[in-house]
N, C-alpha and C positions, 0 to 999 in steps of 0.2 A: 504494500500500500504506500502510495506517495504521501509524504508529510513534509511540510515546511514549518520550522519552529523558530520564531524570532526571539531574541533575548538581548539584554543590555540596556534597555531603556530605564528611565528613572527621572529624578529631579536634579536639575543642574542650574547653577547661576548663569546669568548672561556672561558671555565671554568664555565659558567653560567648554569642555569637550566630552564626547561620549563615543564609544564604539559599539555599534549594533552588530549582531551576528544572525545569520540565517542558516540553520543546519538543515540540509536536505537529506531525505532518505527515500528509497524507492525510485530514484532517478540519478542519472549521472550528469555532472556538469559538462561532460564532453559533448552532450547532445541537447542540453537545455540552456536557454537564456534565463537569467535571473534579473528581475527588476525590483528596485525599492520604490514603493509608493508611500505617500503620507496623506492623511486627512485630518484637518483641524476642524473643531466645532464650527458649524455653520458655513463651511467652505467645501468646495469641490475637491475630490481626490486629485492629487497631482503626482506626476512622475518625478522621481528624485534622481535615479541613476539606474543604468542597465549594463550588465556584463554578459557577453555572448561568447560561445566557443570560437577559438581561433581568430578572435578579434584583438588587435593589439592594445587598445585602450577602451575603458568603459565610456558610455555615453552619460552625459549629465544635463540636467536642466541648466539653462544659461545662468540663471540667477544664483545657482548653488555651486557652480564648478570651482570657484575659488576657495571654498570652505569645506567641501565634502569630498571624500576619496573612497571609491569602491574598489574592493579587491576580492580575490578568490583563493581558496586553498583546495585544489582538486583532490589531493590525497585525503583530506578530511571532509570533502563534499560540503564545504561551508563557504559562504560569502560574507563579506563584512562591509560595513559602512562606517567610516571614520568621519565624525562630525566635529568640526572645529569652529571656534568663535561663534558659539551658539547665541541666537537672538530669541527674544520672546515669540516672535513670529514663527519660529521653528517648532513651537509646541504643536504636537499632533500625535496621532497614532501612526506608527510606521509599520508597513506591511512589506513582505517579500512575496513575489509571484514568479512562477516558472512556466515556460512554454517551449515546446519543441519546434515550433515554427519560428525560426530565428528572426527577430525584428531587425530593422535597419536604423540608421541614424535619424531618419525622418518618421519612423513608425513606432518606436519602442514605447513612447509615452501614451499612445492611444491604441495599441494593439490589444487583442484579447489574450488572456492567459489561462492555461488549463488548471493551474493549481495556485492556491493562496494560503498563506499562513494566517494565524489569528491576530497578529499584530502585537507590537510592544509600545506602550505609551511613553512619550518623551515630554517632559514639562520643563520649560526654561523660564525661571522666575527668581526674583530676589526674595 
């Protein structure tokens, strides 16, 4: 059975950092793209970052690319999202999603995904 389990969220002060993890089971990162999404209260879900097999660099939302870094560990079947210089507007529930139909630079944030995790909440506040 495919499962995606996010972890690493919590409460952090503005300017702080967090690293989120998405542990995948039942699928291989060799064949699936993984995307981080987030959804804040009262706002639409938005794409954060996407990593895909055999692609040199992850894709990022333009507004986040200077602060967030996505990476993968294929041996552990886990992807990560390093979030730096956090702002109150980063407060949201963060989800990871997986799909075997590999998205492109222009489609990753709006593509459909086969599998979703339950999310991990991030709160940035003083």
